[in-house]
C-alpha positions in Angstrom: 15.6 88.4 154.9 13.3 86.1 152.9 13.5 83.1 150.1 11.0 81.7 148.0 13.0 78.4 147.2 11.2 75.4 146.2 11.2 72.4 144.2 8.2 71.9 141.4 6.6 68.6 141.5 7.4 67.6 138.2 10.7 66.9 139.2 9.8 64.4 142.1 10.4 60.6 141.0 6.5 59.3 140.3 4.4 57.8 137.5 3.1 61.6 136.5 6.6 63.0 137.0 7.6 60.5 134.2 5.0 60.9 131.9 5.6 64.5 132.2 8.9 64.3 131.3 7.8 62.1 128.4 5.9 65.3 127.0 8.5 68.0 127.9 11.9 66.7 126.9 12.1 64.1 124.3 10.3 66.1 121.3 13.0 66.7 119.4 15.7 63.7 119.8 12.2 61.6 119.9 11.0 62.5 116.5 14.5 61.8 114.7 13.0 58.3 113.3 11.1 60.3 110.9 14.0 61.5 109.0 17.2 60.1 110.0 17.6 56.4 108.2 15.6 58.6 105.1 18.5 60.8 105.3 21.2 58.1 105.2 19.8 56.0 102.7 19.9 59.2 100.6 23.6 59.4 100.6 24.3 55.7 99.8 25.3 55.1 96.4 24.0 51.6 96.7 22.2 49.9 99.2 23.6 46.9 100.5 23.1 45.1 103.5 26.4 45.8 105.2 25.9 49.4 104.3 22.5 49.6 106.5 24.2 47.6 109.1 27.4 50.1 109.5 24.1 52.8 109.6 22.8 51.3 112.1 25.8 50.9 114.3 26.7 54.6 113.8 23.1 55.4 115.1 23.1 52.8 118.0 27.2 54.3 119.0 26.1 57.7 118.3 22.9 57.9 121.0 25.1 55.6 123.6 28.5 57.4 123.7 26.7 60.8 122.7 23.2 61.2 124.3 23.5 58.3 127.0 27.0 58.8 128.5 27.9 62.7 127.7 24.8 64.0 128.2 22.6 61.5 130.7 25.3 60.3 132.4 28.1 63.2 132.8 26.2 66.3 131.6 22.8 66.1 134.0 25.1 65.7 136.9 26.2 69.6 136.4 23.4 71.4 137.7 22.7 74.7 138.7 20.6 73.8 142.0 18.6 71.5 139.6 18.8 73.8 136.2 20.6 72.6 133.2 21.6 74.4 129.8 24.0 76.0 128.5 23.8 79.0 130.2 23.0 77.7 133.5 26.2 75.7 133.0 27.9 79.1 132.3 26.3 80.4 135.5 28.4 78.2 137.7 31.7 78.9 136.3 31.6 82.5 135.5 32.8 83.9 138.9 36.0 82.4 138.1 36.0 82.2 134.2 34.8 85.0 132.9 36.0 84.7 129.5 34.5 81.6 129.6 31.5 83.9 128.5 32.5 83.2 124.6 31.7 79.8 125.1 28.5 79.9 126.4 27.1 83.2 123.7 28.5 80.8 120.9 26.9 77.9 121.8 23.4 79.8 123.0 23.9 81.7 119.4 23.9 78.1 117.6 21.4 76.3 119.6 18.4 79.1 118.7 19.5 79.1 115.1 19.7 75.7 114.2 16.5 75.1 116.7 14.7 77.3 113.8 14.9 74.0 112.0 13.2 72.0 114.2 9.8 72.4 113.9 10.3 73.1 110.3 11.5 69.5 109.2 9.5 67.6 111.9 6.1 68.9 110.6 7.1 68.8 107.2 8.3 64.9 107.8 5.0 64.3 109.7 2.8 65.4 106.8 4.6 64.3 103.8 3.4 60.8 105.3 -0.2 62.0 103.7 1.7 61.9 100.1 1.7 58.1 100.4 -2.1 58.0 100.4 -2.0 60.6 98.2 0.5 61.8 96.0 -1.4 65.4 95.5 -1.4 66.5 99.4 -0.4 69.7 99.4 2.4 69.3 101.8 3.8 73.3 102.0 0.5 74.8 102.4 -0.8 72.6 105.5 2.4 72.6 107.2 2.6 76.4 106.8 -1.2 76.5 108.6 0.2 74.4 111.4 3.1 76.2 111.8 1.3 79.9 112.0 -1.4 78.0 114.0 1.1 77.1 116.7 2.7 80.0 116.8 -0.1 82.0 117.3 -1.6 80.2 119.9 2.1 80.9 122.2 0.4 84.5 123.7 -2.3 82.4 124.9 -0.4 79.9 127.0 -0.2 75.9 126.3 -1.9 75.2 129.5 -4.8 73.9 127.7 -3.2 71.0 125.8 -0.2 71.0 127.3 -1.3 68.3 129.6 -2.0 65.9 126.7 1.7 66.3 126.0 2.5 63.0 128.0 0.3 60.7 127.3 0.6 61.6 123.6 4.3 60.8 123.5 3.5 57.9 125.7 1.8 56.5 122.6 4.2 58.3 119.9 7.3 56.0 121.9 5.2 53.0 122.0 3.9 53.1 118.1 7.9 53.6 117.5 8.6 50.2 119.6 5.8 48.0 118.3 6.3 48.9 114.6 9.9 48.3 114.7 9.6 45.2 116.5 7.0 44.0 113.9 10.0 44.6 111.2 12.9 42.8 113.5 11.0 39.8 114.1 11.4 39.1 110.6 15.1 39.5 110.7 16.6 39.3 114.1 19.7 39.4 113.1 20.0 42.8 111.8 20.3 43.3 116.1 24.1 42.3 115.0 24.5 45.9 114.1 25.3 47.0 117.8 28.7 45.3 117.1 30.9 48.3 117.0 33.0 47.1 113.6 29.7 47.9 111.6 30.8 51.4 112.1 33.9 51.4 111.4 33.6 49.8 108.1 31.2 52.2 107.3 33.0 55.0 107.7 36.3 53.5 106.6 35.5 51.0 103.4 32.1 52.7 101.9 32.2 55.8 99.3 31.7 58.7 101.5 30.6 57.1 104.5 32.5 59.7 106.9 30.7 62.7 105.5 26.9 60.7 106.1 27.9 60.9 109.7 25.8 64.5 108.9 23.0 62.2 108.5 23.3 59.8 111.6 24.0 62.9 114.3 20.2 64.1 113.5 19.5 61.2 115.7 20.8 63.0 118.9 20.2 67.0 118.0 17.7 66.8 120.6 20.4 65.6 123.1 20.9 69.3 124.5 17.2 70.0 125.0 17.4 66.9 127.9 20.2 68.9 129.5 18.2 72.3 129.3 15.2 70.6 130.5 16.6 69.4 133.5 15.0 72.1 135.8 11.4 71.4 134.6 11.9 67.4 134.8 14.7 66.7 137.3 17.6 64.3 136.9 16.1 60.9 138.1 12.8 61.2 135.7 15.0 61.9 132.9 17.3 59.0 133.3 14.6 56.3 133.6 12.8 57.8 130.9 15.7 57.8 128.8 15.7 54.0 129.3 12.3 53.3 127.6 13.0 56.6 124.7 16.0 54.8 123.9 14.8 51.5 123.4 11.5 52.3 121.5 13.9 54.6 119.2 16.1 51.7 118.4 13.4 49.2 118.0 12.4 51.8 115.4 15.7 52.2 113.8 16.9 48.5 113.6 12.8 48.0 112.4 13.6 50.8 109.4 16.6 49.0 108.8 15.4 45.6 108.3 12.4 47.1 105.8 15.1 48.7 104.0 17.5 45.2 103.3 14.4 43.4 102.7 13.0 45.9 99.8 16.6 47.8 98.6 15.1 47.1 95.3 12.4 49.5 95.4 13.2 52.2 97.2 13.4 55.4 95.5 14.2 59.0 96.3 11.6 59.9 98.2 10.9 56.9 99.4 10.5 57.3 103.7 11.2 53.9 105.8 9.4 55.3 108.7 6.1 55.3 107.1 7.4 52.5 104.8 6.8 50.0 108.1 3.6 50.7 108.8 0.8 48.7 107.8 -1.7 50.0 105.1 -4.6 50.6 107.1 -2.6 51.8 109.7 -1.1 55.0 108.1 -3.6 57.5 108.5 -3.7 57.2 112.0 0.5 56.9 111.7 0.6 60.2 110.1 -2.0 61.9 112.7 0.4 60.7 115.7 3.4 61.6 113.9 1.8 65.2 113.4 0.8 65.7 117.1 4.4 64.3 117.7 5.9 66.8 115.7 4.3 69.7 117.2 5.2 68.7 120.8 8.4 68.4 119.4 8.1 72.2 117.6 6.5 73.6 121.1 9.3 72.5 123.0 11.3 74.5 120.9 9.8 77.3 121.2 9.2 77.4 125.2 13.1 76.3 125.1 13.7 79.5 123.2 11.9 81.7 125.4 13.6 80.2 128.4 16.9 80.4 127.0 16.8 84.2 125.9 15.0 85.0 129.7 18.4 83.5 131.0 20.0 85.5 128.6 18.5 88.8 129.8 19.8 87.5 133.3 23.4 87.1 132.1 23.6 90.4 130.3 23.9 88.5 127.1 20.6 90.0 125.6 19.0 93.4 125.3 15.9 93.8 128.4 13.0 92.8 126.2 9.1 91.9 127.4 8.4 89.0 128.6 4.6 87.9 129.3 3.5 85.2 131.5 0.2 83.7 129.8 -0.4 81.1 132.6 0.3 80.4 135.7 2.3 77.3 135.2 6.1 77.6 136.6 8.6 78.2 134.1 6.1 79.2 131.2 6.7 82.6 129.5 5.9 84.4 126.0 8.4 86.7 124.4 6.3 88.4 121.6 9.5 89.4 119.0 11.2 86.0 119.7 8.2 84.3 119.0 7.5 86.3 115.5 11.3 86.1 114.6 11.3 81.9 114.9 7.9 82.1 112.8 9.0 84.1 110.2 12.7 82.1 110.1 10.3 78.8 109.9 8.6 80.2 107.5 11.6 80.8 105.2 12.7 77.2 106.0 9.8 76.2 105.0 9.0 78.0 101.4 12.8 78.1 100.6 13.9 73.9 101.1 9.9 72.9 100.3 10.6 69.2 101.2 12.1 67.6 104.5 15.1 65.9 102.4 16.2 69.2 101.6 15.8 70.4 105.3 17.7 67.1 106.2 20.5 68.7 104.1 20.9 71.8 106.5 19.9 70.6 109.8 22.6 69.9 112.2 25.6 71.9 111.3 25.3 74.6 114.1 24.1 72.5 116.7 27.6 70.6 116.7 28.8 73.9 117.4 26.3 74.1 120.7 27.7 70.5 121.4 31.6 71.6 121.3 30.7 74.4 123.1 29.0 72.4 126.0 32.0 70.1 126.3 34.3 73.2 126.9 32.7 74.7 129.2 31.7 71.1 130.9 36.0 70.9 131.1 35.9 73.9 132.9 33.5 73.3 135.1 35.2 69.5 136.2 38.7 71.2 136.5 36.9 73.9 139.0 35.1 70.4 140.7 38.9 69.1 141.6 38.2 66.4 139.2 41.6 64.7 138.2 43.4 66.5 135.5 43.8 62.9 133.5 40.0 62.4 133.9 39.4 65.6 132.2 41.9 64.9 129.5 40.7 61.5 128.6 36.8 63.8 128.5 38.1 66.3 125.8 39.7 63.9 123.6 36.9 61.2 123.5 34.3 63.9 122.8 36.1 67.0 120.6 36.8 63.8 118.6 33.7 62.9 118.5 31.7 66.0 117.7 34.9 67.2 116.0 34.1 64.3 113.2 30.5 65.4 113.3 31.2 69.1 112.4 33.9 68.4 109.8 30.8 66.2 108.5 28.3 68.3 108.5 30.4 71.2 107.0 29.4 69.3 103.8 25.9 70.7 104.7 26.8 74.2 104.4 26.3 75.0 101.0 22.9 72.8 101.1 21.4 75.3 103.8 23.7 74.8 106.4 25.0 78.5 105.5 21.5 79.6 106.6 21.5 78.6 110.5 25.6 79.9 110.6 24.1 83.2 109.2 21.7 83.0 111.7 23.9 82.0 114.3 26.5 84.8 113.9 23.8 87.2 114.0 22.5 86.3 117.4 26.4 86.3 118.3 27.2 89.6 117.4 24.3 90.7 119.4 25.2 88.7 122.3 28.5 89.9 122.0 27.9 93.5 121.6 25.4 93.5 124.3 27.8 91.6 126.8 30.8 93.8 126.0 29.0 96.6 125.7 27.4 96.8 129.3 31.0 95.6 130.8 32.5 98.7 129.1 29.7 101.1 130.6 30.4 99.6 133.9 34.4 100.1 133.6 33.2 103.9 133.9 31.4 103.2 137.2 33.1 105.1 140.4 32.0 104.6 143.5 32.7 106.7 146.8 32.7 106.1 150.6 29.1 106.9 151.5 30.2 107.7 155.1 31.4 111.3 153.7 28.3 112.3 152.6 26.2 111.1 155.4 26.0 114.8 156.9 25.3 116.3 154.3 22.3 114.0 153.1 21.1 114.5 156.6 21.3 118.0 156.1 19.8 118.4 153.0 16.7 116.2 154.1 15.8 118.8 157.0 16.4 122.0 154.8 13.1 123.4 154.4 14.8 126.0 152.0 15.3 123.6 149.6 11.9 122.7 147.5 10.6 118.4 148.8 11.1 116.8 145.8 9.6 113.6 147.4 8.9 112.2 150.2 10.5 109.2 149.5 13.1 109.1 146.8 14.5 105.6 145.2 17.5 105.4 143.6 19.0 102.5 142.1 22.7 101.2 142.7 25.2 99.1 141.2 26.9 99.3 144.7 27.4 95.7 145.9 29.0 97.0 149.1 26.6 98.6 151.7 29.4 101.4 152.5 29.6 102.3 148.8 28.1 104.5 146.2 28.0 105.5 142.9 29.0 109.6 142.1 26.3 109.8 139.4 23.8 109.3 142.6 25.7 112.0 144.5 26.2 114.1 141.6 22.3 114.0 141.2 21.4 114.2 145.1 23.7 117.2 145.3 24.1 119.0 142.6 22.3 118.3 139.2 19.2 119.5 141.2 19.2 119.3 144.8 16.6 116.6 146.3 15.4 117.3 149.2 13.4 113.8 150.2 12.0 113.0 154.2 13.4 109.3 153.4 15.8 108.1 150.5 16.5 104.9 149.1 18.9 102.6 147.4 17.6 99.7 145.5 20.1 97.0 144.4 19.5 94.0 142.4 22.1 90.9 142.8 21.6 88.7 140.0 23.1 85.3 141.6 24.6 82.1 139.6 22.0 80.2 141.1 18.2 79.7 139.3 15.5 80.5 141.9 16.4 82.7 144.7 14.6 85.6 146.0 16.0 87.5 149.0 16.2 90.7 150.1 18.0 92.5 153.1 17.8 95.9 154.3 20.5 98.3 155.9 19.6 101.4 157.9 22.7 103.2 156.5 21.2 106.9 158.5 18.4 105.8 160.8 15.3 107.9 159.6 16.8 108.9 156.4 18.7 106.6 154.3 17.8 102.9 153.8 19.4 100.4 151.5 17.8 97.5 150.3 19.6 94.4 148.2 17.4 91.8 146.0 19.2 88.8 145.7 17.2 87.3 142.6 18.1 84.0 140.7 19.2 84.3 137.2 15.7 82.4 136.1 13.9 84.8 137.9 12.1 88.0 136.2 13.3 90.9 138.6 10.0 92.7 139.3 11.8 95.1 141.6 8.7 97.6 141.6 6.1 94.4 142.8 9.4 92.7 145.0 9.9 96.5 146.6 6.3 96.7 147.4 6.4 93.8 149.3 9.3 95.1 150.9 7.3 98.3 152.0 4.4 96.3 153.7 6.6 94.2 155.8 8.9 97.3 156.9 5.6 99.1 158.0 4.3 96.2 159.4 6.9 96.0 161.7 7.0 99.7 162.5 10.7 100.4 160.7 8.7 102.6 158.9 6.1 105.1 158.5 3.7 104.6 155.0 1.5 107.4 155.9 2.0 110.8 154.0 4.1 113.3 156.0 1.9 116.4 154.5 -0.5 116.7 157.8 -3.2 117.4 155.5 -3.1 114.2 153.7 -1.9 112.7 156.8 -4.9 113.0 159.0 -7.0 111.2 156.0 -4.5 108.2 155.9 -3.2 108.8 152.5 -0.5 106.8 151.8 2.9 108.4 151.4 4.3 109.5 148.0 7.4 107.6 146.1 9.7 109.2 143.5 11.9 106.7 141.7 15.2 108.3 139.9 16.7 106.6 137.3 20.1 107.8 135.7 21.0 106.6 132.1 24.9 107.2 131.4 25.6 107.9 127.7 28.7 108.4 126.0 30.7 112.1 126.0 30.8 113.8 123.1 34.2 114.6 123.9 35.6 111.4 124.5 36.2 108.5 122.0 36.9 104.8 122.5 39.5 102.9 120.6 38.1 101.3 117.2 36.9 98.2 118.7 35.0 99.6 122.1 33.7 102.4 119.8 32.3 99.7 117.4 30.7 97.7 120.1 29.6 101.2 121.9 28.1 102.3 118.5 26.3 98.3 117.9 25.2 98.7 121.4 23.4 102.3 121.1 21.5 100.6 118.0 20.4 97.5 120.0 19.1 99.5 122.8 16.7 100.7 121.1 14.9 98.2 120.1 15.0 96.5 123.9 12.9 98.0 126.4 13.9 100.5 129.3 15.4 99.7 132.4 12.5 101.0 133.6 9.8 99.0 132.1 12.1 95.5 132.5 12.2 96.2 136.3 8.2 96.7 136.3 8.5 99.9 138.1 5.3 102.6 138.0 6.4 105.0 135.3 3.9 107.7 136.4 6.4 108.4 139.5 10.1 108.3 137.8 12.8 110.5 136.4 14.9 109.9 134.1 18.2 111.6 134.3 21.3 111.4 131.8 24.9 112.0 132.8 28.2 111.4 130.9 29.9 107.9 130.9 33.3 109.9 132.0 32.9 113.0 134.4 35.9 113.7 136.1 38.3 113.7 132.6 41.0 116.5 132.7 40.1 119.2 130.8 43.0 120.1 128.8 44.7 123.7 128.5 42.9 124.9 124.9 42.3 128.7 125.3 44.3 131.9 126.6 42.7 134.4 128.5 43.4 137.2 125.6 42.7 140.3 128.0 44.5 139.3 130.5 47.7 138.9 128.5 47.1 142.8 127.2 46.6 144.2 130.6 49.9 142.4 131.8 51.4 143.5 128.8 
């Protein structure tokens, strides 16, 4: 058995680890000052000091209760061997709460959907800063060029520029703090906004104050990313850097609030307090740094989407699709289809909404659903971890109330553009739901047999010279977890469909584990010299490159003299030619004479359509297509045949 478990150096608590953390996970939540206060002011019937103090109080307590307590203190502790994210959380509980998959796919779908607006709104907000210098600046074309370049370079990897993300984000957050402090010193009393009574008054006394929670919520939309990127950075690095990040964010928010109060009579619809607090001489530099931070935030979203889809594939939530690894950086991947879906979705958002203020109205609705699903899954996890029930009840009450309030407030955004993310999330949910349940229905038809009942016939077939040799080494993929079992379809293929004589039969079993990075294998000699089973234990974050793994197994077995890798044909063996291998992949299809119940038939019909857009199991497992035979067998082979025919000639003779 071999294992390749290791810990990334970026997870170690160090100055380098802290800098890497700043560059990886704070892009979304770190660029929220670009639009949060602008969105709050846009919803005001009149701009007064109590109103701004109330808005700042809501921002402070949202970052404290939602981001700091729920995610930084509580949720980050629910790690799956160092990995985080909604799918990693589901993997922790799926064996004991299989029904919880519903929460996982809802959360994953809405997280992907709402993330489409992140690149659009952050880059648009940053570039709009140029309008202060020159109102004629063509914002939309510039944003489209930046977005196009960003998505185009994904297939080449971001290793070259990725190393600069940390220093750039450090400059960004430092800039936020300095700009905010430069305003706060003119009115230090603004810090009184941390008093929760201002937030209460904001929600209860001002017209549509509760609905403005949708604008306030934008300050914490990146909180889910903190959890998703846990595996890249480590718990300690995230917690320590969050102290710095939160302080800089709050200084900037309070600085913007100070400026708004002082200039309440000269604020227009297009005014962005973020750029307004900058000295005029610094504005160009500020826009450049803001755009760089927005690009980093967008890159984090794109990379996170690739990771999320990769995990979904391993957990059977998504059809198998091609994944490329453009660099040697751990975890960096490229999925072409997802890249271009995100790109064209972003283009639609930019062209349709035009301005960041319009995007604000659509942003945040779906992510509130993701947070509610994380809360639900986390409560199930806490239950299985034997946390006292009263603690779980308090946790649920507090965060279902908070996130439920945010959801109700954000529902006001539905007709203003939120429909787009809900529609996209619904489409993604349908894919995940159909794929997961379609595979589940197919697996219900797998029939296992005891392999001991076929030991003698397989040995005899292997030595029967009257049967043409199919291959020296014949390899089947099996779903049998137990070494004593074998699928009926494999026995049917070896003995009945076309008798397949081989010198050595192999059964390869791939077990996707709940742990993220496990990579192990186990060898069982079922029939010494004739039938060998290889069990691969692979973490759900590991790409199952079975062909590569199998070659390593063969080399180690040959080195240990457990198998002979030279050809068994004398003419080839004397020239030290390697033995030949043949893979047989069996695809199960629905019988023409068998119908499912309506719901299951709909799922199977949709499953069949989705399967055409994915890649085959052969390509997904990295198998060599030059030596593979694909066979189809009916899902249901042992169905009792009804009496439909009457023998006519026998009836006449008997008469």
